[in-house]
N, C-alpha and C positions, 0 to 999 in steps of 0.2 A: 689927182699928179700924182706920178711916179719919183721915186727918189733920185733914178736919173737925171731930175730935173730941174734937183736944188739947185741951190745958188750958193756960191764960197760965204760961210759966216752965217746962213743963215740956220733960224732955228727952227728943228721940225717936230712932229709927234708920228708916231709908225701908225696906223690908220686900220691895215690889213695885210698879212701875209699868207696868200692863198693857198700856197704848196704845202701840206702839211709836212714832209719830210724838210724842207730848208726852213719851216717855222721850229722844229725842233732844236734844229742847229744854230738859228739866231739867237734861241735864248740862252744856248750853251754861252753866247758871247752879249748877254745882256741887250738884244736886240728884241724887241715882244711888242704886243698891240697895245699901244698906250705908251710907249715910251719916248721922251724927249731926248733927242738928242741934236748936237752941232754939228753940219756939215761943215771941217774944217777945213777940206782941200777938197777938189774937183779936177784929176786931171786927164787934160784931153785926148779921146780916144783910149783912156783908162778906166780904173777905179774911180769911185769915191770914197772919200776916207769921212767915216764919220768920228766924233769923239762922243764919249757917253762918261762922264765923268772923269777919270783921271787914263782914261783908257782909248788910244786911237784903232778901229778898224777900217780895213779896206774890204770897200765891198765890188765886186766888178760888177762891170758895166752891162752885162744881160742880166745880170740875179738883181741889180739894183732897178731895171725896167719892168719888173714883177713884185715889184714890195710899194705899196700903196701909202702914202704919207699926205699929211698940210701942214703947211707954215704958221708957223705961233710969230 
């Protein structure tokens, strides 16, 4: 399953981020393989908003389609 398919309020774990450049940028935001996050909001045809501890991060829909996750 990919990040763009996560449901609002769902706890997820990042499985893989295939692109090395994207992975390096995501690590700076606290999103890495094995990270447990909450999908706090999902805007229609817009970004997926993730909550990582006390921080919220908006991930564009096209980028979210490249990040593999699993539901917890």
